[in-house]
Structures are given as C-alpha cells and as structure tokens.
PAVEX-794863 format. One record per atom (N, C-alpha, C): x, y, z. Coordinates in steps of 0.2 Angstrom, whole numbers, padded with zeros to 4 digits, always signed. Layout:
BEGIN
XYZ ...
***
This chain:
BEGIN
-0093-0443-0152 -0093-0437-0152 -0085-0437-0150 -0081-0432-0150 -0074-0433-0150 -0074-0431-0141 -0067-0434-0138 -0067-0433-0131 -0062-0430-0130 -0059-0425-0126 -0050-0423-0123 -0051-0422-0119 -0044-0425-0116 -0040-0423-0109 -0034-0420-0110 -0034-0415-0106 -0028-0411-0105 -0026-0413-0096 -0020-0416-0099 -0018-0418-0091 -0012-0415-0090 -0010-0414-0084 -0005-0412-0082 +0000-0417-0080 +0005-0416-0077 +0010-0423-0075 +0013-0421-0069 +0015-0417-0068 +0020-0417-0061 +0015-0415-0054 +0014-0420-0050 +0009-0421-0045 +0002-0423-0046 +0003-0425-0053 -0004-0427-0056 -0006-0435-0057 +0001-0434-0063 +0001-0442-0068 +0008-0445-0064 +0012-0440-0061 +0018-0444-0056 +0019-0438-0050 +0021-0441-0046 +0022-0440-0039 +0029-0434-0039 +0028-0429-0040 +0036-0424-0043 +0036-0416-0041 +0033-0417-0035 +0034-0409-0031 +0040-0407-0033 +0040-0400-0036 +0044-0395-0039 +0048-0392-0033 +0048-0393-0027 +0049-0390-0020 +0054-0395-0019 +0053-0399-0021 +0059-0405-0019 +0062-0406-0028 +0060-0408-0031 +0064-0410-0037 +0069-0404-0039 +0066-0397-0040 +0071-0392-0042 +0077-0393-0039 +0078-0392-0032 +0082-0392-0030 +0089-0398-0033 +0086-0402-0033 +0089-0408-0035 +0093-0407-0042 +0087-0405-0045 +0087-0403-0053 +0095-0398-0054 +0093-0393-0051 +0099-0387-0052 +0105-0389-0049 +0106-0394-0044 +0113-0396-0043 +0115-0401-0047 +0112-0404-0052 +0115-0408-0055 +0118-0403-0060 +0112-0400-0064 +0113-0397-0070 +0120-0393-0069 +0120-0387-0062 +0124-0384-0061 +0131-0387-0060 +0131-0393-0057 +0139-0397-0056 +0140-0400-0065 +0135-0400-0068 +0138-0404-0077 +0139-0397-0078 +0138-0392-0078 +0142-0385-0082 +0146-0383-0078 +0147-0383-0072 +0153-0380-0068 +0161-0379-0074 +0160-0383-0078 +0168-0381-0079 +0165-0376-0084 +0159-0374-0088 +0158-0368-0091 +0158-0362-0089 +0154-0364-0083 +0151-0357-0080 +0150-0359-0071 +0151-0354-0068 +0151-0355-0060 +0144-0357-0059 +0141-0364-0053 +0138-0363-0051 +0131-0357-0047 +0137-0354-0043 +0133-0346-0041 +0130-0341-0047 +0133-0342-0053 +0131-0338-0058 +0125-0342-0061 +0127-0348-0063 +0122-0352-0066 +0115-0351-0064 +0115-0352-0060 +0108-0354-0055 +0105-0349-0054 +0107-0344-0052 +0102-0337-0054 +0100-0335-0059 +0104-0334-0065 +0103-0334-0071 +0097-0339-0074 +0097-0344-0072 +0092-0349-0074 +0087-0347-0071 +0085-0346-0066 +0080-0344-0061 +0077-0338-0065 +0081-0334-0068 +0078-0328-0071 +0076-0327-0077 +0078-0333-0081 +0075-0334-0087 +0071-0338-0087 +0069-0343-0082 +0064-0345-0083 +0057-0341-0080 +0058-0337-0075 +0054-0333-0073 +0051-0327-0079 +0055-0328-0084 +0054-0323-0090 +0050-0327-0094 +0051-0333-0095 +0046-0338-0099 +0039-0340-0097 +0040-0339-0091 +0032-0342-0087 +0027-0334-0087 +0033-0326-0089 +0030-0321-0089 +0028-0319-0098 +0031-0322-0102 +0031-0322-0110 +0024-0321-0111 +0023-0316-0116 +0014-0315-0117 +0016-0313-0127 +0022-0315-0129 +0024-0313-0138 +0023-0321-0140 +0017-0320-0143 +0014-0325-0148 +0021-0328-0154 +0026-0322-0157 +0031-0323-0160 +0037-0326-0157 +0037-0327-0151 +0044-0329-0147 +0043-0336-0143 +0046-0340-0146 +0043-0348-0143 +0048-0348-0135 +0045-0351-0131 +0049-0351-0123 +0055-0354-0123 +0057-0358-0128 +0064-0359-0129 +0070-0353-0131 +0067-0350-0135 +0069-0342-0138 +0072-0337-0131 +0064-0337-0128 +0066-0331-0122 +0070-0334-0117 +0070-0341-0117 +0077-0346-0113 +0084-0340-0113 +0082-0345-0120 +0090-0343-0122 +0092-0336-0123 +0087-0332-0125 +0090-0323-0124 +0092-0322-0119 +0088-0325-0113 +0090-0321-0105 +0095-0324-0103 +0097-0331-0103 +0102-0337-0101 +0108-0337-0104 +0111-0336-0111 +0116-0339-0113 +0120-0331-0114 +0119-0327-0117 +0123-0319-0117 +0124-0316-0108 +0120-0318-0103 +0120-0314-0099 +0125-0320-0093 +0130-0326-0097 +0133-0329-0094 +0141-0329-0097 +0140-0324-0103 +0146-0324-0108 +0145-0329-0113 +0142-0334-0113 +0140-0339-0119 +0137-0339-0125 +0137-0344-0130 +0133-0343-0135 +0128-0350-0134 +0122-0350-0137 +0119-0356-0136 +0124-0363-0137 +0127-0363-0144 +0130-0366-0147 +0134-0370-0142 +0137-0365-0137 +0143-0367-0134 +0141-0375-0131 +0135-0373-0127 +0132-0378-0123 +0129-0383-0124 +0128-0384-0133 +0121-0388-0134 +0123-0395-0132 +0130-0396-0135 +0132-0404-0134 +0131-0406-0127 +0134-0401-0123 +0134-0403-0118 +0128-0402-0113 +0122-0399-0115 +0116-0401-0112 +0114-0406-0114 +0114-0408-0120 +0110-0415-0123 +0113-0421-0119 +0120-0422-0116 +0122-0427-0113 +0119-0427-0105 +0119-0421-0105 +0116-0418-0097 +0109-0423-0098 +0105-0422-0102 +0098-0424-0101 +0098-0433-0103 +0102-0434-0108 +0102-0440-0110 +0105-0445-0104 +0110-0442-0101 +0115-0447-0098 +0114-0445-0087 +0111-0437-0086 +0112-0437-0080 +0105-0435-0078 +0100-0432-0082 +0095-0431-0079 +0089-0439-0076 +0089-0442-0081 +0088-0450-0080 +0089-0452-0073 +0095-0449-0069 +0095-0451-0061 +0092-0448-0056 +0088-0443-0060 +0084-0437-0054 +0079-0441-0053 +0076-0449-0057 +0069-0452-0056 +0069-0452-0048 +0074-0453-0042 +0075-0455-0036 +0069-0449-0033 +0068-0444-0036 +0065-0439-0032 +0057-0437-0033 +0055-0443-0038 +0048-0442-0040 +0044-0448-0038 +0038-0451-0038 +0036-0456-0035 +0030-0459-0040 +0031-0465-0043 +0027-0469-0047 +0021-0469-0046 +0017-0468-0051 +0009-0470-0047 +0005-0472-0052 +0005-0479-0051 +0002-0486-0054 -0004-0483-0057 -0007-0478-0053 -0015-0477-0054 -0015-0475-0063 -0009-0470-0061 -0009-0465-0067 -0010-0469-0075 -0005-0474-0075 -0006-0478-0082 -0012-0480-0083 -0015-0482-0076 -0021-0485-0078 -0027-0480-0083 -0028-0475-0078 -0031-0469-0079 -0029-0467-0086 -0025-0467-0089 -0022-0466-0096 -0026-0471-0101 -0024-0478-0098 -0026-0483-0103 -0032-0484-0104 -0037-0481-0098 -0044-0483-0099 -0045-0477-0102 -0043-0471-0102 -0046-0466-0106 -0044-0467-0114 -0039-0470-0115 -0038-0471-0123 -0042-0475-0126 -0044-0481-0121 -0048-0486-0123 -0054-0483-0125 -0056-0478-0121 -0064-0476-0120 -0065-0472-0125 -0060-0470-0129 -0061-0466-0135 -0055-0459-0135 -0053-0456-0128 -0051-0451-0126 -0047-0450-0131 -0045-0443-0134 -0036-0440-0134 -0034-0436-0128 -0027-0438-0128 -0024-0435-0121 -0020-0432-0124 -0019-0424-0122 -0013-0421-0122 -0011-0421-0116 -0004-0420-0116 +0002-0418-0107 +0001-0412-0106 -0003-0409-0103 -0003-0401-0101 +0000-0401-0096 +0007-0402-0097 +0014-0400-0091 +0017-0393-0094 +0017-0388-0087 +0022-0381-0088 +0026-0383-0092 +0026-0381-0098 +0032-0381-0105 +0037-0379-0103 +0041-0379-0098 +0048-0374-0095 +0053-0378-0096 +0051-0384-0098 +0057-0388-0099 +0057-0391-0108 +0065-0393-0110 +0064-0397-0115 +0061-0404-0117 +0058-0404-0122 +0056-0411-0122 +0061-0417-0120 +0064-0418-0119 +0071-0423-0117 +0069-0423-0112 +0068-0418-0107 +0066-0418-0099 +0058-0420-0097 +0056-0419-0104 +0047-0420-0100 +0046-0428-0104 +0051-0432-0107 +0050-0437-0110 +0052-0440-0105 +0058-0440-0099 +0061-0442-0096 +0056-0445-0088 +0052-0438-0090 +0047-0438-0083 +0041-0442-0084 +0039-0441-0091 +0033-0447-0093 +0036-0454-0093 +0041-0456-0093 +0044-0463-0094 +0045-0465-0086 +0046-0459-0082 +0046-0461-0074 +0039-0462-0071 +0034-0458-0076 +0026-0458-0074 +0024-0465-0076 +0029-0470-0079 +0026-0477-0083 +0022-0475-0090 +0024-0469-0092 +0020-0467-0098 +0026-0463-0105 +0028-0468-0106 +0035-0467-0110 +0030-0465-0117 +0033-0458-0120 +0030-0457-0125 +0029-0461-0131 +0033-0466-0132 +0036-0471-0137 +0029-0476-0138 +0027-0475-0132 +0023-0480-0131 +0013-0477-0132 +0013-0472-0130 +0005-0470-0128 +0006-0463-0134 +0000-0465-0138 -0002-0459-0144 -0002-0451-0141 +0001-0449-0137 -0001-0442-0134 -0001-0439-0141 -0006-0433-0141 -0009-0428-0146 -0002-0422-0146 +0000-0420-0140 +0005-0417-0137 +0007-0414-0134 +0013-0413-0132 +0014-0414-0126 +0020-0407-0125 +0020-0403-0118 +0020-0397-0118 +0028-0397-0116 +0032-0394-0120 +0038-0393-0118 +0040-0385-0119 +0047-0383-0119 +0049-0376-0121 +0050-0374-0129 +0051-0380-0132 +0053-0380-0140 +0047-0376-0144 +0040-0379-0145 +0035-0377-0150 +0029-0372-0144 +0029-0371-0139 +0025-0366-0136 +0028-0360-0134 +0023-0355-0133 +0025-0347-0132 +0022-0345-0125 +0017-0351-0121 +0015-0347-0117 +0018-0353-0112 +0015-0351-0105 +0018-0355-0099 +0012-0353-0095 +0010-0360-0089 +0005-0359-0084 +0007-0352-0080 +0003-0350-0078 -0005-0349-0077 -0009-0347-0082 -0007-0344-0089 -0009-0339-0094 -0013-0343-0096 -0019-0341-0097 -0025-0344-0101 -0021-0348-0110 -0018-0341-0110 -0018-0344-0119 -0012-0349-0118 -0010-0353-0114 -0007-0358-0115 -0011-0366-0117 -0016-0365-0112 -0022-0371-0114 -0024-0369-0121 -0025-0362-0124 -0029-0360-0128 -0023-0364-0135 -0018-0363-0134 -0012-0365-0138 -0010-0373-0139 -0014-0374-0133 -0013-0383-0134 -0018-0386-0139 -0025-0382-0138 -0030-0382-0142 -0032-0383-0148 -0026-0375-0150 -0025-0374-0157 -0020-0380-0161 -0015-0381-0155 -0012-0387-0158 -0016-0395-0159 -0021-0394-0157 -0024-0400-0160 -0029-0399-0164 -0029-0393-0167 -0035-0389-0171 -0042-0390-0169 -0041-0387-0160 -0047-0386-0159 -0051-0390-0159 -0052-0396-0156 -0056-0402-0155 -0064-0400-0153 -0069-0402-0156 -0075-0401-0155 -0077-0408-0148 -0082-0407-0144 -0084-0411-0139 -0083-0409-0133 -0082-0414-0128 -0082-0411-0123 -0071-0412-0122 -0071-0408-0117 -0063-0407-0115 -0064-0404-0108 -0058-0408-0105 -0055-0406-0098 -0049-0407-0096 -0049-0400-0090 -0044-0399-0090 -0042-0405-0083 -0036-0408-0082 -0036-0413-0076 -0028-0410-0072 -0029-0408-0067 -0023-0406-0065 -0022-0404-0057 -0020-0404-0053 -0018-0404-0044 -0016-0395-0043 -0015-0391-0047 -0015-0385-0044 -0019-0382-0046 -0023-0377-0041 -0028-0373-0044 -0026-0366-0048 -0021-0364-0043 -0018-0356-0047 -0015-0360-0056 -0013-0364-0054 -0008-0365-0061 -0013-0370-0067 -0018-0372-0063 -0021-0377-0071 -0029-0377-0071 -0033-0377-0064 -0040-0377-0062 -0042-0371-0064 -0040-0365-0063 -0041-0358-0065 -0041-0356-0071 -0034-0354-0073 -0033-0353-0080 -0039-0357-0085 -0038-0364-0085 -0041-0368-0089 -0049-0365-0087 -0051-0364-0082 -0058-0363-0083 -0060-0355-0085 -0054-0349-0085 -0054-0346-0088 -0056-0344-0094 -0053-0350-0099 -0053-0351-0105 -0059-0354-0107 -0063-0359-0102 -0070-0360-0103 -0069-0366-0102 -0065-0371-0100 -0065-0378-0101 -0067-0382-0093 -0071-0387-0094 -0072-0392-0087 -0065-0393-0085 -0066-0394-0077 -0060-0396-0074 -0059-0399-0068 -0056-0405-0068 -0055-0407-0063 -0048-0407-0058 -0049-0408-0053 -0044-0408-0047 -0042-0413-0044 -0035-0415-0046 -0034-0421-0044 -0030-0418-0036 -0034-0424-0030 -0028-0424-0024 -0029-0415-0021 -0036-0414-0022 -0039-0409-0019 -0036-0404-0013 -0029-0406-0009 -0028-0403-0005 -0024-0395-0005 -0025-0392-0010 -0022-0384-0011 -0029-0382-0010 -0028-0374-0008 -0035-0373-0007 -0037-0370-0014 -0044-0370-0014 -0048-0369-0019 -0049-0361-0019 -0046-0357-0026 -0049-0349-0025 -0056-0349-0026 -0060-0345-0024 -0067-0342-0023 -0070-0341-0028 -0074-0344-0030 -0078-0346-0036 -0073-0347-0041 -0068-0352-0041 -0065-0355-0044 -0064-0361-0044 -0069-0364-0041 -0070-0372-0038 -0068-0376-0043 -0066-0382-0045 -0066-0387-0051 -0071-0389-0051 -0073-0393-0059 -0081-0395-0059 -0081-0401-0055 -0075-0405-0053 -0074-0410-0052 -0069-0410-0049 -0068-0417-0043 -0062-0416-0038 -0061-0423-0035 -0056-0425-0033 -0055-0433-0030 -0051-0435-0031 -0047-0442-0032 -0040-0444-0032 -0041-0447-0040 -0034-0448-0043 -0034-0448-0050 -0038-0454-0052 -0042-0461-0048 -0045-0465-0048 -0053-0462-0049 -0052-0458-0045 -0061-0454-0046 -0063-0451-0052 -0055-0450-0058 -0057-0447-0065 -0062-0449-0069 -0059-0456-0070 -0065-0459-0077 -0072-0462-0072 -0074-0464-0068 -0080-0464-0066 -0084-0455-0065 -0081-0450-0063 -0084-0443-0066 -0085-0441-0072 -0082-0445-0075 -0083-0442-0083 -0088-0445-0084 -0089-0452-0083 -0093-0457-0087 -0101-0455-0083 -0099-0451-0075 -0107-0450-0074 -0108-0443-0075 -0104-0439-0079 -0106-0432-0080 -0108-0430-0087 -0115-0428-0089 -0116-0426-0094 -0112-0423-0098 -0111-0424-0106 -0106-0423-0110 -0107-0415-0109 -0114-0414-0110 -0114-0406-0112 -0112-0402-0105 -0111-0405-0100 -0109-0401-0095 -0100-0399-0097 -0097-0403-0101 -0090-0406-0100 -0088-0402-0107 -0092-0398-0111 -0090-0395-0117 -0088-0388-0116 -0084-0385-0119 -0082-0378-0118 -0087-0373-0119 -0084-0369-0115 -0087-0363-0115 -0084-0356-0116 -0083-0353-0123 -0078-0350-0125 -0081-0342-0126 -0087-0343-0122 -0089-0335-0121 -0090-0331-0117 -0082-0328-0115 -0080-0322-0112 -0075-0320-0114 -0076-0315-0112 -0067-0309-0114 -0062-0312-0112 -0060-0316-0106 -0053-0319-0106 -0056-0323-0112 -0060-0328-0112 -0057-0335-0117 -0055-0330-0125 -0060-0325-0125 -0059-0324-0133 -0050-0321-0134 -0048-0318-0128 -0042-0313-0128 -0037-0320-0128 -0037-0328-0125 -0034-0333-0126 -0034-0333-0130 -0038-0334-0134 -0038-0339-0140 -0035-0334-0146 -0037-0327-0146 -0034-0324-0151 -0027-0323-0151 -0025-0325-0146 -0016-0324-0144 -0013-0330-0147 -0018-0337-0144 -0016-0342-0147 -0012-0343-0154 -0016-0341-0158 -0019-0341-0164 -0010-0340-0169 -0009-0332-0168 -0001-0331-0170 +0003-0337-0168 +0003-0337-0163 +0007-0340-0159 +0009-0350-0161 +0004-0352-0162 +0005-0356-0166 +0007-0357-0173 +0003-0353-0176 +0005-0351-0183 +0014-0351-0184 +0014-0349-0179 +0024-0347-0178 +0027-0354-0178 +0024-0359-0173 +0027-0364-0172 +0027-0369-0179 +0019-0370-0182 +0018-0373-0188 +0021-0369-0194 +0021-0363-0194 +0025-0362-0200 +0033-0363-0202 +0035-0362-0194 +0042-0366-0196 +0044-0372-0198 +0041-0375-0196 +0042-0384-0199 +0039-0384-0206 +0036-0378-0210 +0033-0379-0214 +0038-0380-0221 +0039-0384-0226 +0046-0384-0232 +0041-0378-0238 +0046-0374-0239 +0044-0370-0244 +0038-0372-0248 +0038-0377-0252 +0035-0379-0257 +0026-0380-0255 +0028-0382-0247 +0019-0383-0246 +0016-0378-0242 +0019-0371-0244 +0015-0365-0244 +0009-0364-0246 +0011-0367-0254 +0006-0367-0258 +0003-0370-0260 +0003-0377-0258 +0003-0382-0259 -0006-0384-0257 -0011-0387-0262 -0017-0387-0260 -0019-0394-0259 -0022-0398-0253 -0023-0405-0252 -0028-0405-0258 -0035-0401-0257 -0040-0404-0261 -0042-0398-0264 -0042-0395-0270 -0043-0390-0273 -0050-0389-0274 -0053-0384-0272 -0052-0377-0270 -0049-0376-0262 -0050-0380-0259 -0048-0378-0253 -0042-0375-0253 -0042-0369-0248 -0036-0364-0247 -0030-0367-0244 -0024-0366-0247 -0017-0368-0245 -0017-0366-0239 -0008-0366-0236 -0007-0363-0230 -0007-0355-0230 -0003-0352-0236 -0003-0346-0237 -0010-0342-0239 -0014-0346-0240 -0021-0340-0242 -0026-0340-0235 -0024-0345-0231 -0025-0344-0226 -0023-0340-0220 -0016-0338-0220 -0013-0334-0219 -0014-0327-0220 -0015-0326-0226 -0017-0319-0231 -0023-0318-0228 -0030-0323-0229 -0036-0321-0225 -0037-0319-0218 -0032-0323-0214 -0032-0320-0207 -0029-0313-0207 -0024-0313-0208 -0022-0305-0209 -0026-0300-0210 -0027-0300-0217 -0032-0295-0220 -0037-0294-0216 -0040-0300-0213 -0046-0301-0209 -0044-0295-0204 -0039-0296-0198 -0039-0291-0194 -0037-0284-0196 -0033-0284-0201 -0029-0275-0204 -0036-0272-0207 -0043-0276-0211 -0044-0272-0216 -0054-0274-0212 -0053-0278-0207 -0061-0280-0205 -0061-0279-0197 -0057-0282-0193 -0058-0284-0185 -0057-0277-0183 -0049-0273-0185 -0047-0268-0181 -0051-0261-0182 -0052-0261-0188 -0057-0255-0190 -0065-0256-0187 -0067-0261-0185 -0074-0263-0182 -0072-0261-0176 -0066-0264-0172 -0066-0262-0164 -0063-0255-0163 -0063-0252-0168 -0060-0244-0166 -0066-0240-0166 -0071-0242-0173 -0076-0238-0172 -0081-0240-0167 -0082-0247-0165 -0090-0246-0160 -0084-0242-0152 -0079-0243-0152 -0077-0240-0148 -0074-0233-0146 -0077-0228-0153 -0076-0222-0153 -0082-0218-0155 -0089-0223-0155 -0095-0221-0158 -0100-0223-0155 -0106-0220-0153 -0110-0224-0149 -0115-0228-0153 -0118-0235-0155 -0120-0240-0157 -0118-0238-0164 -0114-0239-0169 -0112-0238-0174 -0116-0245-0179 -0117-0242-0187 -0118-0246-0191 -0112-0251-0192 -0112-0256-0193 -0105-0263-0194 -0108-0265-0200 -0106-0264-0207 -0108-0267-0214 -0104-0275-0213 -0108-0279-0218 -0104-0286-0218 -0100-0284-0223 -0095-0290-0223 -0091-0289-0229 -0088-0297-0232 -0090-0297-0237 -0087-0304-0241 -0080-0304-0242 -0076-0306-0237 -0069-0308-0236 -0066-0314-0240 -0071-0320-0242 -0067-0324-0246 -0067-0323-0252 -0069-0321-0256 -0067-0316-0263 -0061-0314-0264 -0056-0312-0259 -0051-0308-0259 -0045-0313-0261 -0048-0319-0259 -0041-0325-0259 -0039-0326-0267 -0046-0325-0272 -0045-0326-0280 -0041-0317-0282 -0045-0313-0279 -0045-0307-0282 -0040-0304-0280 -0034-0307-0274 -0028-0301-0272 -0023-0309-0272 -0025-0314-0275 -0019-0320-0278 -0017-0320-0272 -0020-0323-0265 -0015-0325-0261 -0010-0331-0262 -0013-0334-0264 -0008-0340-0268 -0001-0340-0268 +0001-0333-0272 +0007-0330-0274 +0010-0327-0268 +0007-0325-0264 +0011-0320-0258 +0016-0323-0253 +0021-0320-0250 +0026-0323-0247 +0023-0325-0240 +0022-0332-0237 +0020-0333-0232 +0022-0331-0225 +0029-0331-0224 +0031-0328-0218 +0030-0320-0218 +0031-0317-0224 +0027-0309-0223 +0021-0309-0219 +0018-0312-0223 +0009-0314-0221 +0009-0316-0213 +0013-0318-0212 +0013-0322-0204 +0016-0314-0202 +0020-0312-0202 +0025-0307-0199 +0018-0302-0199 +0015-0299-0203 +0008-0293-0204 +0003-0295-0198 +0002-0303-0200 -0003-0303-0194 -0001-0304-0190 +0003-0305-0187 +0003-0305-0180 +0003-0297-0176 +0007-0292-0180 +0008-0285-0179 +0001-0284-0178 -0004-0285-0182 -0010-0281-0182 -0015-0287-0176 -0012-0291-0174 -0016-0296-0170 -0013-0293-0163 -0007-0293-0161 -0003-0288-0158 -0007-0281-0154 -0008-0278-0159 -0012-0273-0161 -0021-0273-0158 -0023-0276-0160 -0030-0278-0157 -0030-0281-0149 -0024-0287-0148 -0025-0288-0142 -0023-0282-0136 -0019-0278-0139 -0018-0271-0133 -0023-0268-0132 -0028-0266-0138 -0035-0264-0137 -0039-0267-0131 -0039-0273-0135 -0045-0279-0129 -0043-0279-0122 -0036-0279-0122 -0032-0280-0114 -0034-0273-0110 -0036-0266-0113 -0037-0262-0110 -0044-0259-0111 -0047-0262-0110 -0056-0262-0111 -0058-0263-0102 -0062-0260-0101 -0066-0260-0095 -0073-0264-0097 -0077-0267-0091 -0082-0272-0093 -0086-0267-0097 -0089-0263-0096 -0091-0258-0097 -0090-0256-0106 -0084-0258-0107 -0081-0256-0114 -0086-0262-0117 -0083-0267-0115 -0086-0274-0119 -0093-0274-0119 -0097-0272-0118 -0105-0273-0118 -0106-0266-0122 -0101-0263-0125 -0103-0256-0130 -0108-0259-0137 -0115-0255-0138 -0120-0257-0144 -0114-0257-0151 -0118-0261-0155 -0116-0260-0161 -0124-0264-0165 -0122-0259-0172 -0130-0264-0176 -0127-0268-0182 -0125-0274-0181 -0122-0276-0186 -0126-0278-0194 -0124-0278-0199 -0128-0279-0206 -0130-0284-0205 -0129-0290-0204 -0131-0297-0203 -0135-0299-0197 -0132-0298-0193 -0133-0302-0186 -0137-0296-0181 -0138-0291-0183 -0144-0286-0180 -0137-0283-0174 -0143-0282-0168 -0140-0278-0163 -0136-0281-0161 -0132-0280-0157 -0124-0283-0155 -0121-0279-0149 -0117-0283-0148 -0111-0277-0142 -0105-0280-0145 -0100-0278-0144 -0092-0278-0144 -0090-0284-0143 -0092-0286-0138 -0091-0292-0134 -0091-0299-0140 -0098-0296-0142 -0100-0301-0148 -0096-0303-0155 -0095-0295-0157 -0091-0295-0163 -0082-0299-0161 -0081-0297-0155 -0075-0301-0154 -0074-0307-0153 -0080-0310-0151 -0080-0317-0151 -0082-0320-0158 -0084-0318-0163 -0085-0320-0169 -0079-0320-0171 -0072-0315-0171 -0066-0317-0171 -0064-0323-0169 -0063-0323-0164 -0061-0328-0160 -0062-0335-0161 -0071-0335-0164 -0073-0342-0168 -0072-0343-0175 -0071-0337-0178 -0066-0337-0185 -0058-0341-0184 -0054-0339-0179 -0049-0341-0177 -0048-0348-0176 -0055-0349-0173 -0053-0358-0173 -0056-0362-0178 -0062-0359-0182 -0061-0362-0188 -0057-0362-0193 -0054-0359-0196 -0049-0358-0198 -0041-0361-0197 -0040-0362-0189 -0035-0367-0187 -0036-0373-0187 -0042-0375-0187 -0044-0381-0188 -0043-0384-0195 -0046-0380-0199 -0045-0381-0208 -0037-0382-0209 -0031-0376-0206 -0027-0376-0208 -0024-0384-0204 -0025-0386-0199 -0021-0391-0196 -0022-0399-0201 -0030-0397-0203 -0034-0403-0206 -0028-0404-0213 -0027-0397-0217 -0024-0396-0222 -0016-0399-0221 -0012-0397-0215 -0005-0399-0215 -0006-0405-0213 -0009-0409-0212 -0008-0415-0208 -0011-0421-0215 -0014-0418-0220 -0017-0421-0227 -0011-0423-0232 -0007-0419-0232 +0001-0421-0237 +0007-0421-0232 +0011-0426-0232 +0018-0424-0230 +0023-0422-0237 +0026-0418-0236 +0030-0416-0240 +0039-0420-0240 
***
C-alpha cells in the first residue's frame, strides 16, 4: 500500500520561527539590494507582494509571477535588473542566516525512518520563497535535497497557491499524481497546516501542539516529532486514507488541476505534446482536450441545469470517443489548456457561490440514478484525479 507524508518545514522539521527569522532575512536582503533600491521602499513592497502570493487563487499564475508583477514594477525595476544580484544573495548571504534556526536531530531520524518504512515524502512548506532559499533551510535541518528523495518541495516557482488555501495541499498531491493509500499532513500550525489539510480530507498530525486548536478542527494525532512514527504505526491504515467527499475538497481539487497543468505544460517540449508512450494511451494534448471539452460541454451545462430546475434528468455521455472523432492529437496544447482553464474558472465561480442547500439540489442521472449536485461535482473532481494520475504517469514514462 502506498504511504505518503506531507511535512511542514519551519517549526516542524526545523526550528525556524518566522517572527524571529523574518526580521533577519529582511535586514540582510535590504542591505544587499540597497545599491538598487532604498530599504524603506524595498521592505514594504516585498511584504505587500508576499501578501498577494498568500491570497492568490488564480491557477494560471505561479506565485513567482504574482510576486514579480507586484514587486519589480512598483520599485521602478525590471526582474532582469536583479536576477544576478538575487542569485548572489541566495548563494552567498542567505546561508549565513542559519544562526536564527535550530537544528532538530530528531527530524533527520524521523525522515530516515519514514523513508525506510516505505513512505514517500513531500516538503509541504509555505511556498513563498524561491527554491534556492528552501534548499538552504532543508540543509539547516540536516535534510539536504541532494541526499533525500523528496517527491516535491514547496517553493514559489512551480506553485500557484499558498497556505492556508486547501488548494495548496491539493496542488502538492496533484504534482505527485494523486497517490493512493494513506496520506498524512504533519505540521505545527493549526491555521496553516492542520485546518486546510483537514478541509481537503487529509489525516493530520500536529507537532509541538502549543498553538491553540481551532474548534472542531483538531488534528487526528499530536505530539512531538518523535511521536509521529509510533502514531503512524499504531493507527489503522483506513483512518489515514483521505476522504475527498466534501464541497471544500472538491473545490480545492478542481482548482489544483489547471494549476498543475500550467506548471507541467510549461516544462513540456513541443514534440512531447502529441507523443504516446504506450499507444493507444492518450498523449498529453489528448488528455487536455478531454478535460476541456468535459468542462465546456458536460460539467458546466450539467451544473447550470441542476441549479435552474428541480430534479432534472441528466443524460449520460460517452466523451472518450471524442478523442478520435475530434482528432485531439492534432490540436494546439497551449490553447487547449487556456480554454480549459477559462471554463474551469467559470465553474469554480459558480461552485463558490453555492449555499449549503444548493449543494443538496436533486438530480436524476441516467447511469447513477437519484443524485445530488454535490455528487455530480464529486464525480468531476474524481475524474480530475484520475486523469492527473494518467498524465503524470505518461509524462514520466518518456524523457525527451
């Protein structure tokens, strides 16, 4: 059985409280950039750009792009003006900030024990820093990325959402191909780690549980970092499997799909769009077109129909045949992604406006029989997970 851990970094694997670290970081960065911009202008603008990253909900705009659009123009600079200077900062100055952090030897022991036990691990740190900075912080924790096979590490380059958005945790899992089996989020912060991961439907373990627990959002387990492995071993596996069957989980999943597709497609060589690893398995552009037409011609009309009439009949549709009939393999991948994202954002806007009663509106499906609006949406989110699994497997099967 697959076993997955999403583990927070600061104040979980590494003693690095942001209230202590941030002033030192800002002081060092502002001093390094002072030949280009006065600290009294740079620091407020950096904090404002960071807040915009935390608030971002757009699946077609990475956090790095959000930051760059808010930071550089406001200072009268271009990104390329500071590219080399910032690289120098993270290579030479940032490592000296390790004096603010506290090495936790138990973190290395827990990670190594979990890996030996067959867990795959993602570093679920808030992705507000560039990867270069996160690599240093992992090294401070005794967990250098070159030595430990983390499946993905949170940073602002590939990610579109930040904590406490539940879509951030969905984005991590989508990058991993929506793994089956047990999945546990391990973190110290109830608001940023425990609550949003629980909203997605994940089991959670709160480390160093000194921060107040939010009512009705208590972690499944809690204790010291050393308590994690015994807790995992003593907890029945079925209690650690995710439960995505809530509106919040469905919305987070549906938002994560175009976000991860945006990152994957940005890294995709032109010839790989229409390359099939195992014909007749679908190639990337066929999967994209399938998701696009599913939203435009099935999911959105079905959603509107349920909301506009009482207990409507929902016909079944065979959309798989469209791949051949519509010659998806010859279509433009980037345009397909753009059209899919636009349709998905339209759907998300409707879903986020629903009342609890709306989610329970009845419908009659040709295949599933009596149903509810939520069940129709949950089918769509499960369909997303299936095809993201398929696409990840496809992309990792052939290197170009």
